[in-house]
N, CA, C, O and the ligand as a Tripos MOL2 file, in Angstrom:
@<TRIPOS>MOLECULE
protein
  265   263    67     0     0
PROTEIN
NO_CHARGES

@<TRIPOS>ATOM
      1 N           1.8810   -2.5100   -6.9700 N.3       1 MET1
      2 CA          0.5570   -2.3530   -6.3860 C.3       1 MET1
      3 C           0.2540   -0.8710   -6.2230 C.2       1 MET1
      4 O           1.1450   -0.0440   -6.0290 O.2       1 MET1
      5 N          -1.0310   -0.5700   -6.3090 N.am      2 TYR2
      6 CA         -1.4720    0.8140   -6.1770 C.3       2 TYR2
      7 C          -2.3860    0.9610   -4.9760 C.2       2 TYR2
      8 O          -3.1960    0.0820   -4.6800 O.2       2 TYR2
      9 N          -2.2430    2.0860   -4.2890 N.am      3 LEU3
     10 CA         -3.1090    2.3650   -3.1550 C.3       3 LEU3
     11 C          -3.8300    3.6860   -3.3830 C.2       3 LEU3
     12 O          -3.2380    4.6630   -3.8420 O.2       3 LEU3
     13 N          -5.1080    3.6970   -3.0560 N.am      4 ALA4
     14 CA         -5.8690    4.9460   -3.0900 C.3       4 ALA4
     15 C          -5.7640    5.5850   -1.7140 C.2       4 ALA4
     16 O          -6.3300    5.0860   -0.7420 O.2       4 ALA4
     17 N          -5.0390    6.6860   -1.6400 N.am      5 THR5
     18 CA         -4.8410    7.3530   -0.3620 C.3       5 THR5
     19 C          -5.7330    8.5830   -0.2700 C.2       5 THR5
     20 O          -6.1330    9.1540   -1.2840 O.2       5 THR5
     21 N          -6.0340    8.9750    0.9400 N.am      6 GLU6
     22 CA         -6.8740   10.1560    1.1210 C.3       6 GLU6
     23 C          -6.1180   11.4240    0.7640 C.2       6 GLU6
     24 O          -6.6870   12.3740    0.2250 O.2       6 GLU6
     25 N          -4.8450   11.4250    1.0710 N.am      7 LYS7
     26 CA         -4.0540   12.6420    0.9270 C.3       7 LYS7
     27 C          -3.5510   12.8680   -0.4990 C.2       7 LYS7
     28 O          -3.6640   13.9690   -1.0370 O.2       7 LYS7
     29 N          -2.9930   11.8150   -1.1070 N.am      8 ASP8
     30 CA         -2.2910   11.9920   -2.3770 C.3       8 ASP8
     31 C          -2.9630   11.3020   -3.5560 C.2       8 ASP8
     32 O          -2.3750   11.2240   -4.6350 O.2       8 ASP8
     33 N          -4.1840   10.7970   -3.3750 N.am      9 GLY9
     34 CA         -4.8270   10.0950   -4.4750 C.3       9 GLY9
     35 C          -4.1900    8.7340   -4.6890 C.2       9 GLY9
     36 O          -3.7780    8.0740   -3.7350 O.2       9 GLY9
     37 N          -4.1100    8.3130   -5.9530 N.am     10 ILE10
     38 CA         -3.5850    6.9850   -6.2470 C.3      10 ILE10
     39 C          -2.0600    7.0130   -6.2790 C.2      10 ILE10
     40 O          -1.4430    7.7710   -7.0280 O.2      10 ILE10
     41 N          -1.4760    6.1580   -5.4390 N.am     11 VAL11
     42 CA         -0.0320    6.1310   -5.3020 C.3      11 VAL11
     43 C           0.4670    4.7270   -5.6340 C.2      11 VAL11
     44 O          -0.0980    3.7380   -5.1680 O.2      11 VAL11
     45 N           1.5160    4.6440   -6.4320 N.am     12 GLU12
     46 CA          2.1060    3.3350   -6.6960 C.3      12 GLU12
     47 C           3.1500    3.0490   -5.6250 C.2      12 GLU12
     48 O           4.0380    3.8610   -5.3690 O.2      12 GLU12
     49 N           3.0250    1.8760   -5.0050 N.am     13 VAL13
     50 CA          4.0280    1.4870   -4.0130 C.3      13 VAL13
     51 C           4.9210    0.4230   -4.6360 C.2      13 VAL13
     52 O           4.4480   -0.4040   -5.4160 O.2      13 VAL13
     53 N           6.2010    0.4360   -4.3020 N.am     14 PRO14
     54 CA          7.1420   -0.4860   -4.9350 C.3      14 PRO14
     55 C           6.9670   -1.9100   -4.4470 C.2      14 PRO14
     56 O           6.4550   -2.1500   -3.3540 O.2      14 PRO14
     57 N           7.3980   -2.8470   -5.2690 N.am     15 LYS15
     58 CA          7.4940   -4.2310   -4.7990 C.3      15 LYS15
     59 C           8.5320   -4.2760   -3.6910 C.2      15 LYS15
     60 O           9.4340   -3.4390   -3.6390 O.2      15 LYS15
     61 N           8.4030   -5.2470   -2.8130 N.am     16 LYS16
     62 CA          9.3280   -5.3110   -1.6830 C.3      16 LYS16
     63 C          10.7600   -5.5200   -2.1530 C.2      16 LYS16
     64 O          11.0560   -6.4100   -2.9510 O.2      16 LYS16
     65 N          11.6370   -4.6700   -1.6330 N.am     17 LYS17
     66 CA         13.0650   -4.7940   -1.9360 C.3      17 LYS17
     67 C          13.7440   -5.3450   -0.6940 C.2      17 LYS17
     68 O          13.9550   -4.6300    0.2860 O.2      17 LYS17
     69 N          14.0800   -6.6200   -0.7490 N.am     18 ARG18
     70 CA         14.5720   -7.3120    0.4420 C.3      18 ARG18
     71 C          15.7980   -6.6460    1.0550 C.2      18 ARG18
     72 O          15.8530   -6.4210    2.2640 O.2      18 ARG18
     73 N          16.7560   -6.3420    0.2330 N.am     19 LEU19
     74 CA         18.0030   -5.8040    0.7640 C.3      19 LEU19
     75 C          17.7730   -4.4400    1.4140 C.2      19 LEU19
     76 O          18.2800   -4.1510    2.4980 O.2      19 LEU19
     77 N          17.0050   -3.6260    0.7270 N.am     20 LYS20
     78 CA         16.7270   -2.3050    1.2640 C.3      20 LYS20
     79 C          15.9120   -2.4010    2.5550 C.2      20 LYS20
     80 O          16.1090   -1.6160    3.4820 O.2      20 LYS20
     81 N          14.9980   -3.3670    2.6050 N.am     21 ALA21
     82 CA         14.1280   -3.5230    3.7720 C.3      21 ALA21
     83 C          14.9280   -3.8420    5.0320 C.2      21 ALA21
     84 O          14.5110   -3.5000    6.1390 O.2      21 ALA21
     85 N          16.0700   -4.4940    4.8670 N.am     22 LEU22
     86 CA         16.8900   -4.8540    6.0170 C.3      22 LEU22
     87 C          17.3810   -3.6240    6.7670 C.2      22 LEU22
     88 O          17.5180   -3.6390    7.9900 O.2      22 LEU22
     89 N          17.6440   -2.5620    6.0180 N.am     23 PHE23
     90 CA         18.2220   -1.3610    6.6310 C.3      23 PHE23
     91 C          17.2210   -0.2210    6.7480 C.2      23 PHE23
     92 O          17.5270    0.8420    7.2870 O.2      23 PHE23
     93 N          16.0360   -0.4580    6.2400 N.am     24 CYS24
     94 CA         15.0460    0.6100    6.1670 C.3      24 CYS24
     95 C          14.3660    0.7970    7.5220 C.2      24 CYS24
     96 O          14.0760   -0.1760    8.2180 O.2      24 CYS24
     97 N          14.1200    2.0320    7.8860 N.am     25 LYS25
     98 CA         13.4230    2.3120    9.1390 C.3      25 LYS25
     99 C          11.9330    2.5560    8.9060 C.2      25 LYS25
    100 O          11.1950    2.8680    9.8400 O.2      25 LYS25
    101 N          11.5070    2.4130    7.6760 N.am     26 HIS26
    102 CA         10.0900    2.5370    7.3080 C.3      26 HIS26
    103 C           9.4920    3.8630    7.7980 C.2      26 HIS26
    104 O           8.4760    3.8820    8.4930 O.2      26 HIS26
    105 N          10.1200    4.9230    7.4350 N.am     27 ARG27
    106 CA          9.6210    6.2340    7.8810 C.3      27 ARG27
    107 C           8.6220    6.8210    6.8910 C.2      27 ARG27
    108 O           7.8240    7.6940    7.2310 O.2      27 ARG27
    109 N           8.6850    6.3210    5.6550 N.am     28 ASN28
    110 CA          7.8620    6.9070    4.6050 C.3      28 ASN28
    111 C           6.6850    5.9740    4.3080 C.2      28 ASN28
    112 O           6.6850    5.2570    3.3080 O.2      28 ASN28
    113 N           5.7030    5.9940    5.1750 N.am     29 VAL29
    114 CA          4.6150    5.0160    5.0960 C.3      29 VAL29
    115 C           3.4320    5.5770    4.3100 C.2      29 VAL29
    116 O           2.9960    6.7080    4.5270 O.2      29 VAL29
    117 N           2.9320    4.7610    3.3980 N.am     30 VAL30
    118 CA          1.7460    5.1200    2.6310 C.3      30 VAL30
    119 C           0.5910    4.2380    3.0690 C.2      30 VAL30
    120 O           0.7060    3.0120    3.0640 O.2      30 VAL30
    121 N          -0.5320    4.8590    3.4500 N.am     31 CYS31
    122 CA         -1.7050    4.0900    3.8710 C.3      31 CYS31
    123 C          -2.8290    4.3050    2.8600 C.2      31 CYS31
    124 O          -3.0780    5.4270    2.4180 O.2      31 CYS31
    125 N          -3.4890    3.2350    2.5100 N.am     32 GLY32
    126 CA         -4.6100    3.4030    1.5950 C.3      32 GLY32
    127 C          -5.2640    2.0900    1.2570 C.2      32 GLY32
    128 O          -4.9010    1.0280    1.7640 O.2      32 GLY32
    129 N          -6.2370    2.1970    0.3850 N.am     33 GLU33
    130 CA         -6.9860    1.0290   -0.0360 C.3      33 GLU33
    131 C          -6.4270    0.5540   -1.3670 C.2      33 GLU33
    132 O          -6.1890    1.3510   -2.2740 O.2      33 GLU33
    133 N          -6.2210   -0.7440   -1.4750 N.am     34 GLN34
    134 CA         -5.6550   -1.2710   -2.7030 C.3      34 GLN34
    135 C          -6.5970   -1.0320   -3.8770 C.2      34 GLN34
    136 O          -7.8100   -1.2070   -3.7570 O.2      34 GLN34
    137 N          -6.0330   -0.6330   -5.0070 N.am     35 CYS35
    138 CA         -6.8420   -0.3780   -6.1940 C.3      35 CYS35
    139 C          -6.0080   -0.6640   -7.4280 C.2      35 CYS35
    140 O          -4.8060   -0.9160   -7.3340 O.2      35 CYS35
    141 N          -6.6480   -0.6250   -8.5750 N.am     36 SER36
    142 CA         -5.9080   -0.8090   -9.8210 C.3      36 SER36
    143 C          -5.2870    0.5240  -10.2280 C.2      36 SER36
    144 O          -5.4760    1.5430   -9.5640 O.2      36 SER36
    145 N          -4.5480    0.4970  -11.3240 N.am     37 LYS37
    146 CA         -3.8430    1.6960  -11.7810 C.3      37 LYS37
    147 C          -4.7880    2.8710  -12.0220 C.2      37 LYS37
    148 O          -4.4300    4.0260  -11.7920 O.2      37 LYS37
    149 N          -5.9910    2.5630  -12.4850 N.am     38 ASN38
    150 CA         -6.9270    3.6600  -12.7510 C.3      38 ASN38
    151 C          -7.9500    3.8690  -11.6440 C.2      38 ASN38
    152 O          -8.9730    4.5260  -11.8390 O.2      38 ASN38
    153 N          -7.6550    3.2930  -10.4670 N.am     39 GLY39
    154 CA         -8.4560    3.6120   -9.2950 C.3      39 GLY39
    155 C          -9.6290    2.6990   -9.0260 C.2      39 GLY39
    156 O         -10.4240    2.9670   -8.1250 O.2      39 GLY39
    157 N          -9.7570    1.6100   -9.7970 N.am     40 MET40
    158 CA        -10.8480    0.6660   -9.5450 C.3      40 MET40
    159 C         -10.5490   -0.1230   -8.2760 C.2      40 MET40
    160 O          -9.4380   -0.6210   -8.0880 O.2      40 MET40
    161 N         -11.5460   -0.2300   -7.4110 N.am     41 ARG41
    162 CA        -11.3700   -0.9900   -6.1770 C.3      41 ARG41
    163 C         -12.2560   -2.2210   -6.1820 C.2      41 ARG41
    164 O         -13.1520   -2.3600   -7.0150 O.2      41 ARG41
    165 N         -11.9930   -3.1010   -5.2480 N.am     42 ARG42
    166 CA        -12.8500   -4.2730   -5.0730 C.3      42 ARG42
    167 C         -14.2690   -3.8380   -4.7740 C.2      42 ARG42
    168 O         -14.4950   -2.8720   -4.0440 O.2      42 ARG42
    169 N         -15.2190   -4.5550   -5.3410 N.am     43 ILE43
    170 CA        -16.6140   -4.2260   -5.0830 C.3      43 ILE43
    171 C         -17.0890   -4.9090   -3.8060 C.2      43 ILE43
    172 O         -17.8810   -4.3530   -3.0460 O.2      43 ILE43
    173 N         -16.5990   -6.1090   -3.5870 N.am     44 SER44
    174 CA        -17.1510   -6.9450   -2.5220 C.3      44 SER44
    175 C         -16.3700   -6.8410   -1.2190 C.2      44 SER44
    176 O         -16.4800   -7.7170   -0.3600 O.2      44 SER44
    177 N         -15.5940   -5.7960   -1.0640 N.am     45 GLY45
    178 CA        -14.8600   -5.6850    0.1790 C.3      45 GLY45
    179 C         -13.8180   -4.5890    0.1170 C.2      45 GLY45
    180 O         -13.8690   -3.6940   -0.7270 O.2      45 GLY45
    181 N         -12.8780   -4.6850    1.0300 N.am     46 GLU46
    182 CA        -11.8930   -3.6270    1.1410 C.3      46 GLU46
    183 C         -10.5670   -4.2470    1.5460 C.2      46 GLU46
    184 O         -10.5150   -5.0710    2.4590 O.2      46 GLU46
    185 N          -9.5000   -3.8540    0.8750 N.am     47 ASP47
    186 CA         -8.1600   -4.2880    1.2430 C.3      47 ASP47
    187 C          -7.3500   -3.0420    1.5350 C.2      47 ASP47
    188 O          -6.9470   -2.3220    0.6220 O.2      47 ASP47
    189 N          -7.1190   -2.7970    2.7980 N.am     48 ALA48
    190 CA         -6.3740   -1.6050    3.1700 C.3      48 ALA48
    191 C          -4.9670   -1.9950    3.6230 C.2      48 ALA48
    192 O          -4.7790   -2.9850    4.3300 O.2      48 ALA48
    193 N          -3.9880   -1.2000    3.2040 N.am     49 TYR49
    194 CA         -2.6060   -1.5120    3.5290 C.3      49 TYR49
    195 C          -1.8760   -0.2800    4.0340 C.2      49 TYR49
    196 O          -2.2070    0.8550    3.6900 O.2      49 TYR49
    197 N          -0.8780   -0.5390    4.8580 N.am     50 ALA50
    198 CA          0.1050    0.4870    5.1820 C.3      50 ALA50
    199 C           1.4370   -0.0580    4.6870 C.2      50 ALA50
    200 O           1.9290   -1.0660    5.1920 O.2      50 ALA50
    201 N           2.0170    0.6120    3.6960 N.am     51 VAL51
    202 CA          3.2170    0.1100    3.0340 C.3      51 VAL51
    203 C           4.3150    1.1540    3.1030 C.2      51 VAL51
    204 O           4.0600    2.3500    2.9690 O.2      51 VAL51
    205 N           5.5460    0.6870    3.3150 N.am     52 CYS52
    206 CA          6.6760    1.5980    3.2670 C.3      52 CYS52
    207 C           6.9710    1.9540    1.8160 C.2      52 CYS52
    208 O           7.1980    1.0710    0.9890 O.2      52 CYS52
    209 N           6.9680    3.2420    1.5110 N.am     53 ALA53
    210 CA          7.1670    3.6810    0.1350 C.3      53 ALA53
    211 C           8.6150    3.5430   -0.3080 C.2      53 ALA53
    212 O           8.9000    3.6180   -1.5040 O.2      53 ALA53
    213 N           9.5170    3.3460    0.6100 N.am     54 ASP54
    214 CA         10.9360    3.2350    0.2580 C.3      54 ASP54
    215 C          11.3330    1.8100   -0.0990 C.2      54 ASP54
    216 O          12.0450    1.5850   -1.0780 O.2      54 ASP54
    217 N          10.8740    0.8460    0.6950 N.am     55 CYS55
    218 CA         11.3290   -0.5350    0.4860 C.3      55 CYS55
    219 C          10.2000   -1.4920    0.1330 C.2      55 CYS55
    220 O          10.4630   -2.6390   -0.2270 O.2      55 CYS55
    221 N           8.9570   -1.0520    0.2260 N.am     56 GLY56
    222 CA          7.8390   -1.8990   -0.1790 C.3      56 GLY56
    223 C           7.3460   -2.8790    0.8620 C.2      56 GLY56
    224 O           6.4990   -3.7200    0.5590 O.2      56 GLY56
    225 N           7.8530   -2.7950    2.0830 N.am     57 THR57
    226 CA          7.3940   -3.7030    3.1280 C.3      57 THR57
    227 C           5.9620   -3.3650    3.5480 C.2      57 THR57
    228 O           5.6290   -2.2050    3.7880 O.2      57 THR57
    229 N           5.1270   -4.3950    3.6310 N.am     58 ILE58
    230 CA          3.7670   -4.1860    4.1240 C.3      58 ILE58
    231 C           3.8050   -4.1910    5.6430 C.2      58 ILE58
    232 O           4.1400   -5.2020    6.2610 O.2      58 ILE58
    233 N           3.4610   -3.0620    6.2410 N.am     59 LEU59
    234 CA          3.5450   -2.9130    7.6880 C.3      59 LEU59
    235 C           2.2300   -3.2430    8.3610 C.2      59 LEU59
    236 O           2.2080   -3.6770    9.5130 O.2      59 LEU59
    237 N           1.1530   -3.0420    7.6600 N.am     60 ASP60
    238 CA         -0.1490   -3.3390    8.2390 C.3      60 ASP60
    239 C          -1.1100   -3.6950    7.1040 C.2      60 ASP60
    240 O          -1.0090   -3.1710    5.9950 O.2      60 ASP60
    241 N          -2.0330   -4.5890    7.4060 N.am     61 GLU61
    242 CA         -2.9290   -5.0820    6.3830 C.3      61 GLU61
    243 C          -4.2880   -5.3040    6.9990 C.2      61 GLU61
    244 O          -4.3910   -5.8940    8.0740 O.2      61 GLU61
    245 N          -5.3360   -4.8420    6.3380 N.am     62 ARG62
    246 CA         -6.6730   -5.0070    6.8760 C.3      62 ARG62
    247 C          -7.6010   -5.4030    5.7280 C.2      62 ARG62
    248 O          -7.7620   -4.6660    4.7550 O.2      62 ARG62
    249 N          -8.2000   -6.5670    5.8610 N.am     63 ASN63
    250 CA         -9.0790   -7.0470    4.8040 C.3      63 ASN63
    251 C         -10.4890   -7.1890    5.3480 C.2      63 ASN63
    252 O         -10.6970   -7.6780    6.4590 O.2      63 ASN63
    253 N         -11.4180   -6.7680    4.5770 N.am     64 ARG64
    254 CA        -12.8070   -6.8660    5.0150 C.3      64 ARG64
    255 C         -13.6760   -7.2650    3.8330 C.2      64 ARG64
    256 O         -13.5560   -6.7130    2.7390 O.2      64 ARG64
    257 N         -14.5420   -8.2230    4.0690 N.am     65 ASN65
    258 CA        -15.4770   -8.6240    3.0280 C.3      65 ASN65
    259 C         -16.8650   -8.1380    3.3860 C.2      65 ASN65
    260 O         -17.2870   -8.2170    4.5400 O.2      65 ASN65
    261 N         -17.5640   -7.6420    2.4000 N.am     66 TYR66
    262 CA        -18.9160   -7.1640    2.6540 C.3      66 TYR66
    263 C         -19.9050   -8.3110    2.4950 C.2      66 TYR66
    264 O         -21.1080   -8.1170    2.6680 O.2      66 TYR66
    265 ZN         10.9070    0.6230    4.5560 Zn       67 ZN67
@<TRIPOS>BOND
     1     1     2 1
     2     2     3 1
     3     3     4 2
     4     3     5 am
     5     5     6 1
     6     6     7 1
     7     7     8 2
     8     7     9 am
     9     9    10 1
    10    10    11 1
    11    11    12 2
    12    11    13 am
    13    13    14 1
    14    14    15 1
    15    15    16 2
    16    15    17 am
    17    17    18 1
    18    18    19 1
    19    19    20 2
    20    19    21 am
    21    21    22 1
    22    22    23 1
    23    23    24 2
    24    23    25 am
    25    25    26 1
    26    26    27 1
    27    27    28 2
    28    27    29 am
    29    29    30 1
    30    30    31 1
    31    31    32 2
    32    31    33 am
    33    33    34 1
    34    34    35 1
    35    35    36 2
    36    35    37 am
    37    37    38 1
    38    38    39 1
    39    39    40 2
    40    39    41 am
    41    41    42 1
    42    42    43 1
    43    43    44 2
    44    43    45 am
    45    45    46 1
    46    46    47 1
    47    47    48 2
    48    47    49 am
    49    49    50 1
    50    50    51 1
    51    51    52 2
    52    51    53 am
    53    53    54 1
    54    54    55 1
    55    55    56 2
    56    55    57 am
    57    57    58 1
    58    58    59 1
    59    59    60 2
    60    59    61 am
    61    61    62 1
    62    62    63 1
    63    63    64 2
    64    63    65 am
    65    65    66 1
    66    66    67 1
    67    67    68 2
    68    67    69 am
    69    69    70 1
    70    70    71 1
    71    71    72 2
    72    71    73 am
    73    73    74 1
    74    74    75 1
    75    75    76 2
    76    75    77 am
    77    77    78 1
    78    78    79 1
    79    79    80 2
    80    79    81 am
    81    81    82 1
    82    82    83 1
    83    83    84 2
    84    83    85 am
    85    85    86 1
    86    86    87 1
    87    87    88 2
    88    87    89 am
    89    89    90 1
    90    90    91 1
    91    91    92 2
    92    91    93 am
    93    93    94 1
    94    94    95 1
    95    95    96 2
    96    95    97 am
    97    97    98 1
    98    98    99 1
    99    99   100 2
   100    99   101 am
   101   101   102 1
   102   102   103 1
   103   103   104 2
   104   103   105 am
   105   105   106 1
   106   106   107 1
   107   107   108 2
   108   107   109 am
   109   109   110 1
   110   110   111 1
   111   111   112 2
   112   111   113 am
   113   113   114 1
   114   114   115 1
   115   115   116 2
   116   115   117 am
   117   117   118 1
   118   118   119 1
   119   119   120 2
   120   119   121 am
   121   121   122 1
   122   122   123 1
   123   123   124 2
   124   123   125 am
   125   125   126 1
   126   126   127 1
   127   127   128 2
   128   127   129 am
   129   129   130 1
   130   130   131 1
   131   131   132 2
   132   131   133 am
   133   133   134 1
   134   134   135 1
   135   135   136 2
   136   135   137 am
   137   137   138 1
   138   138   139 1
   139   139   140 2
   140   139   141 am
   141   141   142 1
   142   142   143 1
   143   143   144 2
   144   143   145 am
   145   145   146 1
   146   146   147 1
   147   147   148 2
   148   147   149 am
   149   149   150 1
   150   150   151 1
   151   151   152 2
   152   151   153 am
   153   153   154 1
   154   154   155 1
   155   155   156 2
   156   155   157 am
   157   157   158 1
   158   158   159 1
   159   159   160 2
   160   159   161 am
   161   161   162 1
   162   162   163 1
   163   163   164 2
   164   163   165 am
   165   165   166 1
   166   166   167 1
   167   167   168 2
   168   167   169 am
   169   169   170 1
   170   170   171 1
   171   171   172 2
   172   171   173 am
   173   173   174 1
   174   174   175 1
   175   175   176 2
   176   175   177 am
   177   177   178 1
   178   178   179 1
   179   179   180 2
   180   179   181 am
   181   181   182 1
   182   182   183 1
   183   183   184 2
   184   183   185 am
   185   185   186 1
   186   186   187 1
   187   187   188 2
   188   187   189 am
   189   189   190 1
   190   190   191 1
   191   191   192 2
   192   191   193 am
   193   193   194 1
   194   194   195 1
   195   195   196 2
   196   195   197 am
   197   197   198 1
   198   198   199 1
   199   199   200 2
   200   199   201 am
   201   201   202 1
   202   202   203 1
   203   203   204 2
   204   203   205 am
   205   205   206 1
   206   206   207 1
   207   207   208 2
   208   207   209 am
   209   209   210 1
   210   210   211 1
   211   211   212 2
   212   211   213 am
   213   213   214 1
   214   214   215 1
   215   215   216 2
   216   215   217 am
   217   217   218 1
   218   218   219 1
   219   219   220 2
   220   219   221 am
   221   221   222 1
   222   222   223 1
   223   223   224 2
   224   223   225 am
   225   225   226 1
   226   226   227 1
   227   227   228 2
   228   227   229 am
   229   229   230 1
   230   230   231 1
   231   231   232 2
   232   231   233 am
   233   233   234 1
   234   234   235 1
   235   235   236 2
   236   235   237 am
   237   237   238 1
   238   238   239 1
   239   239   240 2
   240   239   241 am
   241   241   242 1
   242   242   243 1
   243   243   244 2
   244   243   245 am
   245   245   246 1
   246   246   247 1
   247   247   248 2
   248   247   249 am
   249   249   250 1
   250   250   251 1
   251   251   252 2
   252   251   253 am
   253   253   254 1
   254   254   255 1
   255   255   256 2
   256   255   257 am
   257   257   258 1
   258   258   259 1
   259   259   260 2
   260   259   261 am
   261   261   262 1
   262   262   263 1
   263   263   264 2
@<TRIPOS>SUBSTRUCTURE
     1 MET1         2 RESIDUE 1 A MET
     2 TYR2         6 RESIDUE 1 A TYR
     3 LEU3        10 RESIDUE 1 A LEU
     4 ALA4        14 RESIDUE 1 A ALA
     5 THR5        18 RESIDUE 1 A THR
     6 GLU6        22 RESIDUE 1 A GLU
     7 LYS7        26 RESIDUE 1 A LYS
     8 ASP8        30 RESIDUE 1 A ASP
     9 GLY9        34 RESIDUE 1 A GLY
    10 ILE10       38 RESIDUE 1 A ILE
    11 VAL11       42 RESIDUE 1 A VAL
    12 GLU12       46 RESIDUE 1 A GLU
    13 VAL13       50 RESIDUE 1 A VAL
    14 PRO14       54 RESIDUE 1 A PRO
    15 LYS15       58 RESIDUE 1 A LYS
    16 LYS16       62 RESIDUE 1 A LYS
    17 LYS17       66 RESIDUE 1 A LYS
    18 ARG18       70 RESIDUE 1 A ARG
    19 LEU19       74 RESIDUE 1 A LEU
    20 LYS20       78 RESIDUE 1 A LYS
    21 ALA21       82 RESIDUE 1 A ALA
    22 LEU22       86 RESIDUE 1 A LEU
    23 PHE23       90 RESIDUE 1 A PHE
    24 CYS24       94 RESIDUE 1 A CYS
    25 LYS25       98 RESIDUE 1 A LYS
    26 HIS26      102 RESIDUE 1 A HIS
    27 ARG27      106 RESIDUE 1 A ARG
    28 ASN28      110 RESIDUE 1 A ASN
    29 VAL29      114 RESIDUE 1 A VAL
    30 VAL30      118 RESIDUE 1 A VAL
    31 CYS31      122 RESIDUE 1 A CYS
    32 GLY32      126 RESIDUE 1 A GLY
    33 GLU33      130 RESIDUE 1 A GLU
    34 GLN34      134 RESIDUE 1 A GLN
    35 CYS35      138 RESIDUE 1 A CYS
    36 SER36      142 RESIDUE 1 A SER
    37 LYS37      146 RESIDUE 1 A LYS
    38 ASN38      150 RESIDUE 1 A ASN
    39 GLY39      154 RESIDUE 1 A GLY
    40 MET40      158 RESIDUE 1 A MET
    41 ARG41      162 RESIDUE 1 A ARG
    42 ARG42      166 RESIDUE 1 A ARG
    43 ILE43      170 RESIDUE 1 A ILE
    44 SER44      174 RESIDUE 1 A SER
    45 GLY45      178 RESIDUE 1 A GLY
    46 GLU46      182 RESIDUE 1 A GLU
    47 ASP47      186 RESIDUE 1 A ASP
    48 ALA48      190 RESIDUE 1 A ALA
    49 TYR49      194 RESIDUE 1 A TYR
    50 ALA50      198 RESIDUE 1 A ALA
    51 VAL51      202 RESIDUE 1 A VAL
    52 CYS52      206 RESIDUE 1 A CYS
    53 ALA53      210 RESIDUE 1 A ALA
    54 ASP54      214 RESIDUE 1 A ASP
    55 CYS55      218 RESIDUE 1 A CYS
    56 GLY56      222 RESIDUE 1 A GLY
    57 THR57      226 RESIDUE 1 A THR
    58 ILE58      230 RESIDUE 1 A ILE
    59 LEU59      234 RESIDUE 1 A LEU
    60 ASP60      238 RESIDUE 1 A ASP
    61 GLU61      242 RESIDUE 1 A GLU
    62 ARG62      246 RESIDUE 1 A ARG
    63 ASN63      250 RESIDUE 1 A ASN
    64 ARG64      254 RESIDUE 1 A ARG
    65 ASN65      258 RESIDUE 1 A ASN
    66 TYR66      262 RESIDUE 1 A TYR
    67 ZN67       265 GROUP 0 **** ****
C-alpha cells in the first residue's frame, strides 16, 4: 500500500509482518492518505492511515466519504 504523506511525498508501506509486529514498538510511524503507486487518490472520499513503517501494522485509520 502507498500513502501520500505531507513530509515525504508518496511512501510505500510494507504489508503487515506478523512476527516482526510482535516485537515492534512502532516507533517509525508513517501518516498519510492512501493512494496508488503514482499518487492517484480516491475521488469520493479519503482514507487516511497511520502505519508502522517497520512492521506494517495499521495503528490508526480514518475513512471519510464525501
Ligand atoms: Zn511496528
